[in-house]
Each structure stands twice: as C-alpha cells, then as structure tokens.
N, C-alpha and C positions, 0 to 999 in steps of 0.2 A: 654494472660497474659500481664500485663503492663510492659513496658521496665524498668521502675524504680524499680519494684519488682525483675526483673531478674538481674538487675545490683546490687541491694542490696544483693541478694542471692549469686551471684558470688563473691562479695567482702567478704561476710561472710564466704563462703566456702574457699576462698583463705587465709583468716586470720586463719581459723581453721587448714588448711593444713600447713601453715607456722608455726603456734604455735606447732602443733604435731611434725613437722620436727625438730624444735628447741629443744623440750623436748627430743625427741629420740636422737639427736646428743649429748645433755648434758649427758643423761644417758649412752650412749656408751663411751663417754670420761671419765666419772666418773668410769665406770666399768674397763676400760683399766688402769686408774691410780691406782685403788685399786689392780688390778692384778699385776701391776709392783711393788707396795709397798710390796705385799705379797711375791713375788719372791725375792725381795731384803732382806726381813726379813729372809726367809728360807736360802738364801745364807749366810747371816751373821751367822745364827745358825750353818750351816754346817762348816763354816770356824773355828768357835770357837771349835766345836766338834773335827774337824780334828787336830787342833793345840794341844788340850789336849791329843789326842791319840798319836800324834807324840812325844810329850814330854815324856809321860809315857812309850811308847814303846822303845824309844831310851835309857832311863835310865835302863829299865829292860833288854834290849839286852846287854848292856855293863856289867850289873851285871851278866847276864848268862854266858858271856864270861870269867868272872874273878872268879866266885864262883860256887861251886857244889850245894850249898843249895838253892833251888828255893824260890823265893819270891812269895808265893801263894797268898797273899792278893793283890800284885801288878798285878799278872796274872788275878785275878778275876776283878780287876779294869779295865783291858783291855777288858775283856769279857763284862763288863757293858757298856763300851764305844761303843763296836761293837753293842750291843743291842740297844743303843740309835741311832746309825747310821742307823740301819735297818728301822727306822721310816722315815728318810729323804733322804737316800743315794741310789745310784744306786747299782745294783748287782755287778758290776765290783769293786766298791769301797769296798763293804763288803767282797768280795772274796779276795781282796788284803790285807785287814786288818786281815782276818782269816789266811792267809799265814804268815803274820808277827808273829802272836802269835804262830803258829806251829814252826816257825824258832826259836823263843825264847825258847820254851819248849825243842826243840831238842838241843839247845845250852847248856842248863843245863845238858844234858846227856853226852855231850862231855867233854874231858879234858879241864881244865882251860887254857887260852891263856896267853902266856908271852907277854911282851911289843914288842919284835921283831916280834912275830907272828901277833900281832895287827897291827904293821906297815906294814907287808907284806900284810895283809888283806886289809888295807887302800889303798896301792899301786895298788892292783889288783881290787879294787872296791867291794870286798866281805863284807866289813864292813858296807855297806849301804843297809840294808834289807827294808828300807822305800821308796826306789826309785819307785818301781811299784805302791805303794800306792799313792805317791805324784803325779805321772803321771795320775793315774786314777782319782784323785780328780780334777786335772787341766782339764782333758778331760770332766768330768762331769760339771764343772763350765762353760766351753766353750759351751757345749751343751745347758745348761740352758740360757746362755746369747744370743746365736745366733740361737738356735734351732738345731735339728738334721741335719747332713750333707745330701746333695742331695735332 
C-alpha cells in the first residue's frame, strides 16, 4: 500500500477518534450539568415543602396545646403535606413528619396548657416537636449534596 494512503487513513482515523472523544466529553458534561440542575430543583422543592409543613405544624401544635377542639382541616392539610413529601423525601423525613402529626393529635386530647406550663415546656425543650423533623431534613440535604457517608 502506498505510504501516502496510509498517512491519509491514519490522519482520518485520528480526526474521527478526536471528534468522537470531543462529542462524548460534551455529552457527559451536559448530562452532569442537567443532573446537577435537577438535584437543585428537587432540593428547592423540598425546602419549600418543608417550610410549609413546619409553619402549619407549629401553628397547629400551639392550637392543640391551648384548645380542646381539634382543627380537623388543619390536620388534613398536614397529612396532605406529608403525602406530597412521600414523592420527594426520605423515609426518615416522612417518619419524623408522621410523629409530629401524632404528637399534635395527642395534644388535643390532653388538658389545655396555661402560660406557665408553656414556659416550663419551653425551658425543658418539650415545646419543640419539630426538632427531629428539622434534623432529618438537614441530614437528607447533606446526603443529597455530598452523597451517602462512607
């Protein structure tokens, strides 16, 4: 075979390999970028959902501590929020949210709290039923940001 043909074929093969490598690198970069954007979008959705849940749950909890008559529509709103969380959230977050709703329901069944009792609950940390939920949300966010430990 003529050396000029071999040289031309080698150059053509090199150009083809270089072009395929460039296309593959671009595709992988684009895919990684799209994945990052999708994770950021889901994280933003979770944050908004958790914010709404925390606001509703805290209002209902204080209502339950001060009133015997349950706010059934408010409780159903919390269950709706939990159902929305099931689509995006980890099992730990869902379990923590379920525990909050149970605590609120049980609080309606207890006698109403006076202000000194509320102050005592605040001093002992018992007035914050959202702590475990908040910690579960933070742990979930860290797992999504950095990947699972180990």
